[in-house]
PATIZA-348058 format. One record per residue: residue in three letters; x, y, z of N, C-alpha, C in turn. Coordinates in Angstrom, 1 decimal. Layout:
BEGIN
SITE   r    nxx    nyy    nzz   caxx   cayy   cazz    cxx    cyy    czz
SITE ALA      X      Y      Z      X      Y      Z      X      Y      Z
...
//
This chain:
BEGIN
SITE   r    nxx    nyy    nzz   caxx   cayy   cazz    cxx    cyy    czz
SITE MET  118.9   27.6  101.5  118.5   26.3  100.8  117.3   26.6   99.9
SITE THR  117.4   26.1   98.7  116.3   26.4   97.8  115.7   25.1   97.4
SITE TYR  114.5   25.2   96.8  113.8   24.1   96.2  114.2   23.9   94.8
SITE THR  115.2   23.0   94.6  115.7   22.6   93.3  114.7   21.6   92.7
SITE PRO  114.8   21.4   91.4  113.9   20.3   90.8  114.2   19.0   91.4
SITE GLU  115.4   18.7   91.8  115.7   17.4   92.5  115.0   17.3   93.8
SITE ARG  115.0   18.3   94.6  114.3   18.3   95.9  112.8   18.2   95.7
SITE THR  112.3   18.9   94.7  110.9   18.9   94.5  110.5   17.5   94.1
SITE ALA  111.2   16.8   93.3  110.9   15.4   92.9  110.9   14.5   94.1
SITE GLU  111.9   14.7   95.0  111.9   13.9   96.3  110.7   14.2   97.1
SITE LEU  110.3   15.4   97.2  109.1   15.8   98.0  107.9   15.1   97.4
SITE GLU  107.9   15.1   96.0  106.7   14.5   95.3  106.6   13.1   95.7
SITE ILE  107.7   12.3   95.7  107.6   10.9   96.1  107.2   10.8   97.5
SITE LEU  107.8   11.5   98.4  107.4   11.4   99.8  105.9   11.7  100.0
SITE GLY  105.3   12.6   99.1  103.9   12.8   99.2  103.0   11.7   98.7
SITE LEU  103.6   10.7   98.0  102.8    9.6   97.5  102.6    8.5   98.6
SITE PHE  103.4    8.5   99.6  103.3    7.4  100.6  102.1    7.5  101.4
SITE ASN  101.4    6.4  101.7  100.2    6.3  102.5  100.7    6.2  103.9
SITE LEU  100.5    7.3  104.7  101.0    7.3  106.1  100.0    6.6  107.0
SITE ASP   98.9    6.1  106.5   97.9    5.4  107.4   98.3    4.0  107.5
SITE SER   99.3    3.5  106.7   99.7    2.1  106.8  101.2    1.9  106.6
SITE ALA  101.8    1.3  107.6  103.3    1.0  107.4  103.5   -0.2  106.5
SITE GLN  102.4   -0.9  106.2  102.5   -2.1  105.4  102.4   -1.8  103.9
SITE GLU  102.2   -0.5  103.5  102.0   -0.1  102.1  103.2    0.7  101.7
SITE GLY  103.9    0.2  100.6  105.1    0.9  100.1  104.8    1.4   98.7
SITE LEU  105.9    1.9   98.1  105.8    2.3   96.7  106.7    1.6   95.8
SITE LYS  106.4    1.5   94.5  107.3    0.9   93.5  107.4    1.9   92.4
SITE ILE  108.6    2.4   92.2  108.8    3.3   91.0  109.3    2.4   89.9
SITE HIS  108.4    2.3   88.9  108.7    1.4   87.8  109.8    2.0   86.8
SITE LYS  110.4    1.1   86.0  111.5    1.5   85.1  111.0    2.5   84.0
SITE ASP  109.7    2.4   83.7  109.1    3.3   82.7  108.6    4.6   83.3
SITE ALA  108.9    4.9   84.6  108.5    6.1   85.2  109.4    7.2   84.7
SITE SER  109.0    8.5   85.0  109.8    9.6   84.6  111.2    9.5   85.2
SITE PRO  112.2    9.8   84.4  113.6    9.7   84.9  113.8   10.6   86.1
SITE HIS  113.1   11.7   86.3  113.4   12.5   87.5  112.8   11.8   88.7
SITE LEU  111.7   11.0   88.6  111.2   10.3   89.7  112.1    9.1   90.0
SITE ILE  112.6    8.4   89.0  113.5    7.3   89.2  114.7    7.8   90.0
SITE ASP  115.3    8.9   89.6  116.5    9.4   90.2  116.2    9.9   91.6
SITE ALA  115.0   10.5   91.8  114.6   10.9   93.2  114.4    9.8   94.1
SITE ALA  113.9    8.7   93.6  113.7    7.5   94.5  115.1    6.9   94.9
SITE GLN  116.0    6.9   94.0  117.4    6.5   94.3  118.0    7.4   95.4
SITE ARG  117.8    8.7   95.2  118.4    9.6   96.2  117.8    9.4   97.6
SITE LEU  116.5    9.2   97.6  115.8    9.0   98.9  116.3    7.7   99.6
SITE TYR  116.6    6.7   98.8  117.2    5.5   99.3  118.6    5.7   99.9
SITE GLU  119.4    6.5   99.1  120.8    6.8   99.5  120.8    7.6  100.8
SITE LYS  119.8    8.4  101.0  119.7    9.2  102.2  119.1    8.5  103.4
SITE GLY  118.7    7.2  103.2  118.2    6.4  104.2  116.7    6.6  104.6
SITE LEU  116.0    7.2  103.6  114.6    7.5  103.8  113.7    6.3  103.4
SITE THR  114.1    5.5  102.5  113.4    4.4  102.0  114.2    3.1  102.0
SITE THR  113.5    2.0  101.9  114.2    0.7  102.1  114.8    0.2  100.8
SITE GLN  114.3    0.7   99.6  114.7    0.2   98.3  115.0    1.4   97.4
SITE ALA  115.9    1.2   96.4  116.2    2.2   95.5  115.1    2.6   94.6
SITE ASP  114.1    1.7   94.4  112.9    2.0   93.6  111.7    2.2   94.4
SITE GLY  111.9    2.7   95.6  110.7    3.0   96.5  110.8    2.2   97.8
SITE GLY  110.1    1.1   97.8  110.0    0.2   99.0  109.2    0.9  100.1
SITE TYR  109.6    0.7  101.3  108.9    1.2  102.4  109.7    2.4  103.0
SITE LEU  109.0    3.2  103.8  109.7    4.3  104.5  110.4    3.8  105.7
SITE THR  111.6    4.3  105.9  112.3    4.0  107.2  111.7    4.9  108.2
SITE SER  112.2    4.8  109.5  111.7    5.7  110.5  112.0    7.2  110.1
SITE LEU  113.2    7.5  109.7  113.5    8.8  109.3  112.6    9.2  108.0
SITE GLY  112.4    8.3  107.1  111.6    8.6  106.0  110.2    8.9  106.3
SITE ARG  109.7    8.2  107.3  108.3    8.5  107.8  108.2    9.9  108.3
SITE ASP  109.2   10.3  109.1  109.2   11.6  109.6  109.2   12.6  108.5
SITE ALA  110.1   12.4  107.5  110.2   13.3  106.4  108.9   13.3  105.6
SITE ALA  108.2   12.2  105.3  107.0   12.1  104.6  105.9   12.9  105.4
SITE GLU  105.8   12.7  106.7  104.8   13.4  107.5  105.0   14.9  107.3
SITE HIS  106.2   15.4  107.4  106.5   16.8  107.2  106.1   17.3  105.8
SITE ALA  106.5   16.5  104.8  106.3   16.9  103.4  104.8   16.9  103.1
SITE GLN  104.1   16.0  103.6  102.6   15.9  103.4  101.9   17.0  104.1
SITE ALA  102.4   17.3  105.3  101.8   18.5  106.1  102.0   19.8  105.4
SITE LEU  103.2   20.0  104.8  103.5   21.2  104.1  102.6   21.3  102.9
SITE LEU  102.4   20.2  102.2  101.5   20.2  101.0  100.0   20.7  101.4
SITE LEU   99.6   20.2  102.6   98.3   20.5  103.1   98.2   22.0  103.4
SITE ILE   99.3   22.5  104.1   99.3   23.9  104.5   99.3   24.8  103.3
SITE LEU  100.0   24.4  102.2  100.1   25.3  101.1   99.0   25.1  100.1
SITE ALA   98.2   24.1  100.3   97.1   23.9   99.3   96.1   25.1   99.3
SITE PRO   95.5   25.4   98.2   94.6   26.5   98.1   93.4   26.2   99.0
SITE THR   92.9   27.2   99.7   91.8   27.1  100.5   90.5   27.2   99.7
SITE GLN   89.5   26.5  100.2   88.2   26.6   99.5   87.6   28.0   99.6
SITE GLY   87.1   28.4   98.4   86.5   29.8   98.4   87.5   30.9   98.2
SITE ALA   88.8   30.6   98.1   89.8   31.7   97.9   89.9   32.0   96.5
//
């Protein structure tokens, strides 16, 4: 399995969710980049979000977002490197 541009866009959206609050969702506006609009639609179709334009994370979506955000932290450049 490779990181395609489509998967990368999905990971990008999952990284935007605030995991500190289940009451906070996302809204991908019509004037957003087409790759983000399409990624939001795919996340919805996969059952990770409640709306095709973002919405809230489902239980599975929360798990995915936690893993995605953890990976971003792990891969982030370290201070002083």
